N, C-alpha and C positions, 0 to 999 in steps of 0.2 A: 504494500500500500504506500502511495506517495505521501510525503510529509504533510502536504496541505490537506489531503483527505483525512489523515490522522487528526490534524488540528480541528477540522470541522466536526469529526466524530466526537472528539473530546469535549468541545464546547456545547455540542448538542446534548450530551449526557449531563453537563453541568447547568443547562439552561434553567431547569426548574428551581434549583437552589439559588441561582443568581437572581431570578425574578423575585423570590421571597426576600433576599437580602436587599435588592434595590428598592423594593416596595417599602421596606422598613427604613432604608436610608433616606428616601424621599420625605418620609414623615418624621425625621429626626433632626437633631442639631447639625448633622453633617450637611444637610441640604443648604443651610444658612452659611456654613463655613465655605463650602465649595462655590456657592454663588458669589460670596465676597471675593474669593480668589480670582474667579473668572471676571467678575465685574470690574475690577481695577484695570483690566486690559481692553474691555469691550467699549465700542462706541456707544454713546448715549442715544444715538439715532437707532431706534429699534428696527428701522427698515433695512439695516445691513443684513445680508444673506449669509447664513452660517451652515457649514457642513460638519456634522459630527461623525468622524470616521471610526469604525470599530465600535459602534454605539452600544453593542451588547444588548442589554435590556432597556436601553434608552435613557439612562440616568441623566447624563449631561443634556441631551436633547430636550427632555421633559422639563428639566429645571429652566432652561433657556426659554422654552415656549411659554412657561408660566410667567416669565418676566416680560413677555410680549415680543420676543425676538422671532424673526423669520428663519426657522431652522429645520433641517431634515437630517435623518440619520441613515447610515448604511452599515451593514455587517455581512461577513462572509457566510455566517451560519443562519440558515432559515429559521431554526427553532428560536434563536435569540430575537430575530425580527418579529416573530409571532408574539413572543413575550413582551417586547417593547410596545407593540400595538395595543396589547391588552392593558399594559400599565398606563399608557397615554390616555386611553379611554377612561380608566378608573380615576385618573388625575384631572380629567376634564379639559384636556388640550388636544389640538389637532396637529399631528406631526407626520409628514410623509416619511415612511421608513421603506428601505429597499434592500433586498439581498444583492450585495455587490462586493467585489474584491477590492480592498483598499490599495492593492498593487496595480489595479487596472480599472480606473474610474470611468464610468460611462457618462461623463459630463463634458461639454465643450470647454475650451480654454477660457480662463478668466471668468468662471461662473459664480465665484463666491468672494465675499469680502473677508471671511474668516474661515479657516479650517481648524478644527479642534479635535483632540484625541485624549483619552485617558487609558493607560495601561494596555496599549495596543502594540507599539513598535517591537517590544520584546518577543511577540508571538509571530513575527513576519518571516517568511522564507526569503524574501528579497526586499530588505528595508531601503536599499538604494533606489529601487524602482518605485517603491511607495512614496518616498520623499519627493522624487521627481514628479510623480503624479499629483501629489498634494500641491506642489508649487505650480504645476501647470494649470490647475483649476482655480488658483488664486488670482484675483485681479492685481494689477500693478499697484504696489503700495498696500496690498492686503496682508493679513497677519495669520501666521501659523502658531497655535498654542498646543504644544505636545507635552502632556504630563505623563511621565513614565518612571520606571525604576530599573535597576540592573538586575532583573529577576533571574537572568541566566546564570548568575553566580550563586543563586540560592538553591537549596534542596528542600522543597516544600514538605516532603514526607518527614524529614528530620526536624525541620524548623517548627512544625506544628506542636511538637512536644512542649515548647516554651510558651505557647499561646493559651489564653483562657479557654475553659471548657465550652463557652458559648461561641467561640470563634468559628467562622464558617469552615475553615480547614479541618477542624476537629469533628465536623459533621459529614465530611466527604469520605466516601469509600477509599480505603488505602490504595486499592489498585488504580483508582482514578488519579490520585496524586502521583503515584509511581509512573503512570503513563505521561503525565505532564512533565515530570522530571526527565523522562526518556526523550520526549519530543524536544525539550530544550537542548539536550545534548546534541541533537541533529542540526540545530540552527546556528548558522555562522555568527549571528548577532550575539549569541551567548559567549562568544570568544572575543568580542570587542571590548575595549575599555570605554565605558559609558559614564557620563554623556560626552566625553572628549571626542569619541569617534563621530557621534552625531554632529557636533559643532563643526568639526573639521570638514565633514562631507558637505554640510549645508553652506559653509563659507565658500567651498570650492564651486558650489552651484551659482555663485555670484549674487547672493542675496544682499539686499541693502544693509540689513542689520541682523545679527545672530547673537543672542545672549542667553544666559542660563540663570536659574534660580534654584539653589539646592536647599532652600529652607522650607519647602512645602510641608514635609512631614511634621516639622516642629509647630506649624500653625494649624494643621488639620487633625493629626492623630494624637489628640490630647489624652485619650483614655484607651486602655487596653480592653476594649469591649468587642462586640461581634464585628464592628466595622474596622477595627484596628489593622493597620498594614505595617508589619515589622520591617519591611524593606524600605530604606530611604528613597523618597521620591524626588524627582527634579522636574523643572519646567524648562523646556527649550522654546524660546520666543523668537520668531523670525518675522522680519518685515521683508516682503518681496521687492 
């Protein structure tokens, strides 16, 4: 089985758990913290068009839609898109969601003012192609906000021993976490030094501005609860 097929199968099996977690996250203090993080970068003009790549169950897209932004989300996994549509309906917002490969976007050039992602790049088989696609669909002067972590250096099966009993990883079947760790070992991005690699690649693409923020986790993950992420997160902010 090809790596991308394994990735889709893995996230399909995780989709039900993710929907429950994102549903709880949307109704928690985390929604406020994440909206504050994103809000400091977003235009106050709600008419700007936003693409949430790797939307999963739609957490970012739904948050932004509730704030009045024109946003749509894509994900490679059909089961995740189905869950995102259900969550958006429950939250009372209308968000177009599409099954689409983040490495091969089906949009014309310069379609969006902002491209945003959370915890996606570490899962990609070809992150270089993905970055080029995200930049392609951005308008000149548009912004990429990529929130990620160096998850390829982590072993989820081992790390969950140090997490609270309520944490999602302690409710996931051990064989599934082992499969995730196995997939990560196949991905080239797991062997990159991040976010240094990302920054160097994006600068080589000729972007107007590329900057990083490594303080995300200190501002977001204040409690070791079910939402806690033990892997330090970073933001890569790019102006095309």
